[in-house]
C-alpha positions, 0 to 999 in steps of 0.5 A: 710810674713803676720804678726798680730798686737795686744795688750798685758795687763801685771798684772799690768795693762800697754798695750804693742802693740806687732806684730807677725811672724811665728808660735806661736809655735814656739820658741819666740824671743822678740824684744824690740823697741827702743823706737818702734817696728818699731826700728826693720826691717821687713826684720829681722823679716820675716827673723826668722821666716824663721827660725822657730822662733816665733817672736814678736816686740812690742813698748816702753811705751809711743810710737808706741799702747803702754800705753802713758800717759805723755812722758815729766813725765813719771811715771816709770822708767828703771826696770818697762820697764824690767818688762813689756818686762819680763811679755810679755815674761811669758805671750807669752809662756811658755819657756824661750824667746830669748830677743833682745833689739835695741838702748834705748832698748838694756838698757832695755834687759840688766835690764831684762836680769839681773832682770828676768833672768827666763824668756829668754834663751839668749840674744840679744842687737844691737847699744846699751850700757852698760849704762844709757842716759846721761854721759858716763864712761871714756871707752865709746865713747860718741856721736860723738861731729860733727854728734849731731852739723850736727843733731842740725843744721838741723830745726825742723820740724812741728811735726803735718806734716807728710812729715815733720817729715818724711824728719827731719828723713831721713835728721838725718839718712844721718848724722848718716850713715843710708839709707834716703830712709829708714828712711823716710818710716819709719818715717811715719809708726812711724808717723801714730802709734803716738796716740798725736799729740803735740811735746812730744809725736813725741819725744818719737816715733821718737827719743825716747827722753822719755828716758831723763826723766827715771829713770835709777839708779841705775847702772846696768854695774857692774853686767854685769859680772855675766849673763849666758845668752848666748848672741850676741851683735852687732853695726853697725861700722859706727854708729855716735851715740853709737859708736862701742867703746859701742858695744865691752864694751858689748861684755867685760863685758858679759862673752862669748858675741859675737861681731858681726860688722856691716862694713857698718851699722851706727844704723839702722840695714839694709835689707843687713844685715838681713840675717846675723844678724838672722842668728847670733841670730838663732845660740844663 
């Protein structure tokens, strides 16, 4: 399926890299990257478009084709990223949009739905959790210790070398129960879209490290019980980065939320699950 790549400029002057699938007159499904748009697989975007939706995936700030300044010291907050999502939704369609967030993009989506509820008609959260990066609440499982240890033992790549970065991504995928070949190919695509050559730029694009420096206060978990949007929570049973208990907690915290557990998935949405996830999203 053909897609169109362009950019969107928010009223605050932030440029967001976007890609469109499907008819632009159809109801909008907005996919917030985690951090780049390529965290959302082509197969899912195409399945949603075949289901009669205008699908737009986009890069968060400091990744992909979006405004990139200093990933080590971001001069914006989680609330600003949420405002970006709302501005994009309002700018692309007069109707409220179905907002979906992947990983840390799911944190953006939660705050956007809370702070800008009128901009959205439904919410999908994939592989995320209801608290910011850092220490987790007692009822939430943290990153699996053995997986994190194994990941940190993989030698860091030469960030200036595309093949080195791609092999590093493939090694991480194997640890986190994702497809190494798919991860390698995605890492190459992400590398080609990265605007800077220094390590912070590649870390922001490949692993979203900008969130480690982002102001995510105040907490929002306690507000989730007030959400009234139809909500789908999708989580991989084999996710070792955000174990499935995080998705289960999100589904408990949001009234009426449906939980879809992908039994064979890790952190990524495999192409084999694209139709299942699209069907669940289209039902909201």
